[in-house]
N, C-alpha and C positions, 0 to 999 in steps of 0.2 A: 706494937713495935716500940722499942726503947728509943730515947732521944739520940743515943749514939748510933743505933741502926738507921734512924731517919736521916741523920747527918751524913753518914757514909753513903746512903742511897742517893741523897741529893747531890753530893759531890761527884759520884759516879755518873749520874744522869747529866750533870752539867758538863763534864768532860766529854762524854759521848756526843751530846748535842752540839757542843762547840765544834767538834771534829766533823760532824755531818754538815754543819753550816759552812765550815771552811771549804769543803768540797763544793757545796751548792753555790757559793758566791764567786767561783773561779771566773765566770764571765760577766760579773757585775762590777762595773768600775766604782771606785770611791773608797774612802777610808773606812775604818771600823771605829765606832764610838763605844767606849766602855764606860757605862754610867755607874760609878761606885768603884773605887780602887780597893778599899778595904785593906787586906794584908798583901795584896798584889799577886796572889796565886793565879787568878784568872787572866790578868794582864800578861803574866809571864808565860802562861800556856798559849794564849792567843799569838804572842809574838813568835813562839816556836812553831806553831802550825800554820801561820800566815807570814812567812818571811817575805820581806819586801813590801808588805802592805802597811800603810800608815795607820797607826792606832792612836787615837786621841782619848785620853782618860779624864773623866770629870769626877771630882769629889770636893767636899767642903774643907777637908783637911787631909794632909798626907801623914800616914802613920805606918806605912808598909816597910818591909825589909828593904834596905837600900838597893839591893840587887833586883828588886821587883818594882822599881819606880821608873816611869818613862822620863825622857829628857825634858828640859824645861819648855821646849816648844810643844810637846805633846801632852804635858800634864797641865790641866786647866783646873785651877783651884778657886773655889768659891761656892756659893749656893747654886746647885745644879739648875734650879728654876730660873736663875738669872744668867748663868754662864752659857747654858745650852741655848737660850733665847738669842744671845748676841755673839755666838761663836763663828758665824758665817765667814767673816773676813779671815779668820785664823785657820779654820778647817778647810775652807775654799770649795769643797764639793759635797754633794749629798752622800750619805753613808751607804755602803753596800750591806753593812750589818751594824745593828745597834744591840748591844748586850746590856740589859737593864737588870741589875741585881740590887734593887733599892727597897725590896719588901721588908716590912718590919715584923710581920706575923700578926699585927693588929689589923683586923679587917676594916675598921673604920678609918684608921690612918692610911692604910693602903688604898682604899677607895678615894680618899681625898687626894692623895698623891697622883693616882691615875688620872684624875680629872684635869690637872694642870700639865701632867707629863705627856699625855696622848697627843695633844696638838703640836707640842714641840717635837716629838718624835716623828710625827707625820711630816712636818716641815723639813726635817733633817735627813730623811731616808730617801734614797734613790728609787726610781721605778725598778721593780724586780728585786729590791733589797729586802733583807730579812730583819726581823726583830725577835729576840728571845727575851722573855720577861718573866720574872717571878711574880709580877703583879698583873692581874687581868686588866686589859684596857679596851676601851671602845675606840677602835681604829677603823672608821668607815671606808677609807681608801685601801684597806688591807683585807686579805683573805686569811682567816685563822686556819692554820694547817694542823693536821693531826701530829701528835708527838710520835716520833719513831717507835716501832715495836720494842718492848722491853723497858721503855722509859715512862710508861703510862702513869706510874705512881709518883712521878716527879711533880714539883710545883710549877714547872715551866709552862708557859704559853708560847706558841710559835706563830708568827705572822709573816706574810709576804705582801709587799706593796704591789698593787696592780699597776 
């Protein structure tokens, strides 16, 4: 598969997975946490499919298109390892959904990131809440769910907190 085909497959899988989760969290209270703004496409899609749900976005810098940047209250800028650890007073409630798009494609770097990220995600996710991640994580309080049919070749892992 060419890199272009892989990129398109990943974006399609991401869109479909986000839409499935938007339906699944309908009865789970709490905000959404988007870890990694990047160019803002995912944030823009999340706010379209989850109208009325607070979405907090974390990134170390903002470089997205201006139309795809959350307002200042919902854009948390800094090292995610630090800002996620201390965001409780600002975010106020455990998340119904955490979308983690922080993978680098380097297995060693991703493993190291998963080690510090997993406990922070565990602390910030509501019971019954979901996590979709491009990085595999050891989340003992979560059940790893199968990826919906048709998305098996995506890089995503899907978890639900018990």
